[in-house]
Every structure is written in structure tokens, then in C-alpha cells.
N, C-alpha and C positions, 0 to 999 in steps of 0.2 A: 491330461494328467492333473489330478486334483490333490493338493496338499491338505490332509485332514488332521495332521498332528505335528507339532514341533515343540521344542523346548531346549533346556540347558542340561548337559550331561552332569553338571555339578549337583543337580538335584534328582537325576534319574539314572540308575544303572542300566546298561544295555540288556542284561537278562530280564529286568523288570519290564522294559519296553517290549521285548519279544513275548513275554508272558501275556501282556495286554493284547497284543496283536493276535496271539494264539486264541485267546478267549473270544475274540470277535471273528475268528476264522478269516482274517483279512488276507488279500492278495495284493501285493504292491512292492515298493522298494523303500527300505529304510536307509536314508543318507546320513552319514556321520561325518562331521567336518571339524577340524581344528586347524591351527595356524599353518601347520606344515604338511598336512595330509588329509586324505579323504578315503572313506570306505563306503561301499554300497552293499547292503544285504537284501537280497530278493526273497520275499516271503510268498509262499503259495498255500492258501487255506490255513494260514497261521503257523506254518513251519518254514524255517529258513532252508532254502534249497540251493542257493547260489550266492557267491560273494566275490567282489573284486576290490582291490586296494591300490592306492597310488604309490605306496612304499615299495621300493625295488626289491627288498629282501623278502617280501611276501608274494612275489610273482613266481610263476611256474619255473622259469629258468633258474632263478636263484635257489629255489628249493631243490631242484634236481642236482645242482652243483653241491649244495650243502649235504645232500644224501650220498654223494659220491657216484651218482648215476651218469652224470655228464661232466666232463672237464671244463674248466673256465674258458680255456682257449677255444674249445669246440663250441661252447655256447655262443661266443662272440661271432663265429662264422654262421651259426644258425640264425642269430638275430639279424645279421646282414641280409640273409635270404628272406627273413620275415618282413623286412622293410620293403621288399619287392612286391608285397601285397598279400602274402600268405601269413596266416597266424602261426605262432610257434608250434602249437600242437600239430598242425598240418605238416609243418616242416619236419618235425620229429618222426611222423609216420612216413613221409615221403623218403626221408633219408634212412629209414629203418633203424633209427636209434631206439625207438620204443614200439612195442606192438599195440594194437588197439586196446587190449585188456589192460596192459601196463599203463598206458596213457590215461585211461578212465580212472584207474585206481589212484594215480598221482594227482589227477585233477580234483578228486574228492578230498584227498588229504589237504590239498592247497586251499580248497573252499573252507574246510573246517579250521585250518590255521588262521585264515583271515577273520572268521567269526570269533574264534577264541581270543585273538588279539584285541578285538573291540571290547571284550569284557574288562580289559585293564584300563580303559579310558576313563579318566576322572574329570575331564574338562572338555569343552567343545559344544557344538550344537548338533541337534538331531532333527530330521524332518521325515515324515512318512507320506509318500505319494500313493494314493489308492489306485487300484486297477492297472498296475504296471507289471506285466509278467516278465519272467526272466527271458533272456535271449533264447530263441528257439533252438539254436545249434549247440548249446553248451551242455556239459555233463552236470547233472544235478545230484545233490546229496539227499538221500531219502533216510531221515532219521527222526525219531520222536523228539520233540522239543525238550522234554524233561531229561532224557538221556544226554542230549547235546549240552544242555546247561550244566548238568552234573559233571560231565567230563571237562567242560571248559573251566568251571570253578576249581575243580581238582587240579588242573594244569596251572592255573593262575597261582594257587598256593605253592605248588611245587616249584614253578619257575621263579617266583620271587625269592624263595629260599636258595635255589640253585644259582641264580644270577648273583646273589649276594656272596655266595661262597666261591663261585667260579666266574668272576667278572670279566676275565680276559681269556678267551679261548686260544690265544696265541701262546699262553704259558705252557711250559712242559710239566710233566707229572713224573715224580720219582717215588719209589718205594722207600719208606723209612723203617722198615722191619725186615728181618731176615726171611727171604722167600721160602727157603727150605723148612724153617721152623714153622712158618705159617701153614705150609702144606700138611704138617703133622699135627697141628694143634688147633686150627681154626676151621670153622664151618662156613662155607660160602655156597650160594646157589651156583649152578653151572654157568649162568650168565656172568655172575660176579667173578668166578674163577677166570673166565675168558678175558674180561677186561683187565683183571689184575695181572695176568701174564703179558698183556700188551704194554704195561707200564715199565719203562726202562730209563727214564731220566732224559731221553732225547726227544721223544714224541710229544707233540702238543696235544691239547684237549681236542682240537678239531681233527687231528690225525688219528687219535684213538677212536673217536666216533666213527670215522670212515673205516678204519680197520676192523672195528667190531662187526661191521656188516649189517647192522640193524637199521632198516629204513626209518624207524622212529628214533631220531637223535636224542629225544628226551629220555628214552629208556637207558641209554648209555650214560647220559649226564646224571641221571638218578644214581647209578652205581658209583660213578666217580664222586658224587656228593657224599654218599654213604662211606666210601673208603676214606675220604678226606675227613669227615666228621669223626670217624673212629680212629684217626691218626695212623692209618696204614700207609697213607701216601701224603705227599706235600707238593705244593706248586713251586716251581723254580723257573728262572729265566731259561729259555732254550739255549743250548750251547751254540756259541758263535763259531761257525766253520764254513768253509767255502762250499757253495752249492754245486752239485753235479749238474751240468747243463742238461736239461731234460729233453731238449730237441736236437741235441748233437747227433749227427750221423757220420762223424769221422770214425774210421776204423779204430776199434778198441781192442785191447789184449784179450786173448782167449786162454782159459786155463788149460794146462797140459797135465800129464801125469807126474811131472817132476815135483818131488816133495818140497823143494825149496820154493818153487813158484806157488804151489798150493798154500804154503805157510805165509808167503808174502801177501796173498790175498786175504787170508784170515787176519793178518796183522794190519791190513789196510794200506800196504805199501804199493806204490805204482809199479807196473810192469811195462816193458818195452813192447809196443805193438808188433805182432808177427805179420809179415807180408803175406797177402793172398788168403786171409782167413775171413770168416764171417764177421761183419761189423757189429759185434755185441760182446759185452763182457759180463761176467757174473762175479759178484763180490760178496763174501760173507762178512757181515759187520759184527763188531763186538759191542756189548752194552757198556755204559759207563758204570764205574764201581758204585755199589750201594753203601749208604751210610750205616755203620754198625751201631744201631740203636736197639733198645729193648722192644720186644713185641708188645702189642696192646692186647686188651681183652678180646675174647672171641665175640664175633657177631653171629647171633643165632636167629635164623629166619626159618619159616616152615619147610622150605625146599632145600635148606642148607645141608651139605654133607662134607665130611672130611675128605680132602682130595685123595689121600692114599688109600682110603677104603674102597674106592671104585676100581682100582687097577686089578685086573685078573691075571695078567702075565707081564713079564718084563721082556722088552725087545731091545736089541742093539741094532739100530738101522742107520742108513746113510743115504745121501743123494749122490749120484754119480754123473759127471759130465764126461762124455767121450768125444774127443776131437782128433781126427787124423790118426786114429789107432791108439792114441794115448788116453789115459783115464785120470781124472781128478776126483777124489772122494771127500765128502764132508759128513762127519758123523752128526746125527740128530740126537741131542741130549736135553734140549730145553722142551718146555711144554707147548710153546707156540713159536712159530717162525712166520714172518711176513715176507712176501716177495713182491717186487715192483721196481719201477725206475727211480723212485724218490730215495734220497740218501738215508732216510730214517727207516728203511726196511732192513730186516736181518739179512736178506739175500737181495742184493741190488743187481738188477738186470738192465744194463744200459743200452736200451734199444727203443726207438720211437714207436714200435708196434706194441710195446709193453706199457700198461697203464701205470700211473704214479704209485698207486696201491692196488696191485693186481689180484693177489690171492693170499690166503693164509694156510699154513700147515699146522694142524692142532693134534696134540696127543689125544687119543680116544680113551674111553673108559676101559677098553680091553687092553690097553697098553701099547697099541700101535699108533698109526697116524692117519689122518684124513686131510684132504685138500679141499678148501672152500674158496669158490670164486667170489670176489668182492665187487660184483657187478662191473667187471672190466669191459672195456670196449671190444676186445677181440676174444674174450673168453678163455677158459682153460680146457685143455684136451688131455684125456688119459687114454692111452692106447688108441688114439685117433678119434675118440668120441668126446664131444663137448659135454662138460659136466658142470653142475652148480656145486655139488659136494660129492666126494667119493672117498671111501675107505681104501687106503693104498695097500696093495699086496706086493710081495717081493717080485721084482721084474717089471712092474708097471712103468710105462714111459709117460712122463708128464711134459706137455708142450705148452710153453708160455711164449707167444710170439715165435721168434726163430729159435729160442733156447729149448733144448731137449735135455731133460734130466731123468735119470732112471732111479727108481726107489728100490733099495735092496735091504733085506733083513739078514743080518749075519748070525744072529743068535736070538732065540726065544725060549723062555722057560716060565712055568707057572710061578706066581707069587706065593711063597709059603706062608 
């Protein structure tokens, strides 16, 4: 292993170093060091193909948790098995947490994130060792250097601005405009509408990123940054309230058809457990009140549309839970509902087989609703079939863990 290049990052930017290595068609490893961390970029014929970092948040497991693909407690168990001699990727495949194709995709994203992170380094030392190939068993990134650098520089600029505006991802986000007036007067892209509907004053930035379901967290952060800059939303401390124990397996109340019990759940009031019933409960949460402030100016982007223009018909629909011959119904009136075990969902299902943020139910352009799986551990089933997304039809049975909900349309008419 021969060191042929070294220097101080105060005088050389990482993209410039990579361009130099690209001109010489070099194969080797670029080692970057500073007081608290180290990153290694493996270059093959002038192109970065693999990278590793000592920082824990740039490792595969942390990235999977950040993207909502693996829960933190599940990762801890997987890392324990990794210490027995297996690499994390091998454990993920063995435990069938990821398929081979999914693992390869996530590994490439991780490699790119490590490379992009080094573009921000303004101090430290660099060394390049010639003729050091990447490990033979790793997944490599095949990408033109110019495209890689362009994307990295683009992300640096965005991340700097976003991190300044959204410094604490544990802060909650609330709307400071009237949502109904926004739907009639403002144009958003479909992705922006989706994020806007997830904002309720309770959910944190991290939770909104997970509920949006986009593997690229930066895409959701961009939208939050735009909404914040345009004064549609504001950052607030998350409400202080008791956490629902996520791993509790004690019997919990099950909704019945009694109107007073149904209303009790809507109001968030506790019910007395019923003996001999399935140990899960379903609770419809209410959002915090919005501040009555004036609307801001419209945000116009090429793909933006007024929300109301896309609806082709009006549907009155509901979710129905049937237990022991009795029925509890919940009307669907909002544009987005989230389902899961965490207290900040609209529909809380208290069962260990249900993920913290399990699924979303979105209003469709046609006026009905569709269910979207949020990469949950046990998935979503509609009429017995596992689905990633599915447009719901009246009579469809939705299964999330042990909870079975039936979707019913009571009324549908064209929008005049």
C-alpha cells in the first residue's frame, strides 16, 4: 500500500481531490481524518465506488431506522447477532428483514450519503493510497463522477439551508393558516399536499418524514422547509403528554357498537377492558386546534395544482370495526389519516404486531381513499392480500396486525 498523495482539507475540497484522481484514472482509497471521525472513499479507475465512515449516523443500521425501514429496538437485536460474526447486511437477509434487491439499494444510498457528507469537510487531513481495491464482497456504486459531484454539491447547499431552518427534528410542526382556505386558494404539488396534511401540531419533523413514506428523507425536509419559509407552518415544542407503552401486551379495550363507547374513544377517554377479548385497542385521535391566522400568498411551482380541482366525486365513507357481533363506525372526513401504535397517529392500534407508524389512508384524486403501507414490519393486507398501496372499495377488509377494519362507502356523487 503506497501513499502517493496527502494534504490538508483546509486547502483542498473533497470534490477537487476526486476530480484529480479521476483525471489520473486512479484506483485506491482516499482516507479522510479529523479529530473525531474518519471516512474512507474507495476509488476504482477514477470513480468513487464504495465508502465507509466511523460516524454511527452514517452506518447502514442508523440509515434504516431513519428511513423507518427498521425500528430502533429491532436494530439493537440485529446488532447483537452481528457481533456473533455476521455482518449486518447478512443478518438482515437471514432474518428476512430485507430482500437482496432492497439491501443492495439501501447500501448504495448509504455509500452516496457517506461520500456527500465528506463534501462538507472544511478541516482535517487526507491521504490517498494507490492500488487498494474496495472489499470484494461489498455492493459498489456505479455513477459518473460529474453527476455524483453535482448531486453532492446540490445537497450540501440544500442541507445547509434546511439545517439552519429545521435545526431540531424533535420539534413539532403546526399549520398557521386555515387548512380549508388553503385547499381552495393555494397550489401545491401532490407531494406538498401530502406533507401538509400530515401536519397537526403534534407530530415532530422526524415523525412527519417517516409518515410521508419517502425513502429519501431530504425530499420531505425540502417540503417542510418550503412550507416554513412561506409561513404556512411553524415549529413548536411537541405537546407534553403521557406516552402509550408501545410494547405493552396487557389486554386493552375493544370498541363495540355502543355509541357512547365509540364517542369515548373519539374523545380520547379511557374505557374499561372487556374480559375475554382480543388484546388490542383502536383509538381515533383528535388534532390540536389550529391558530386562526391569515393565509399567506400562494406558492406556485410547475407541478402545483389547487387541491379542490382534482376531486371528481364526493364520497361519504367510514371505517368499521366489528367485534362479537357489534359494530363501531368512524367517518372519514380528513384528507389523510395515519395508523399505527404510536400515540401521534390518527388511528392508534395498541398491539405489538403493529408498527409505530404502520400505514396511511389518503384521499385520492377521485374523491375516495387509498391505503399506503409505510414499510411496516408485518405489512398491510386488503382482502387477505398483502399490498403496498391499494385504492379502497366499499366492503374491502383491511388487516393491520390483528385489527380488522372494513371500508364502507355510504354515499357517492359527482362533484358539480
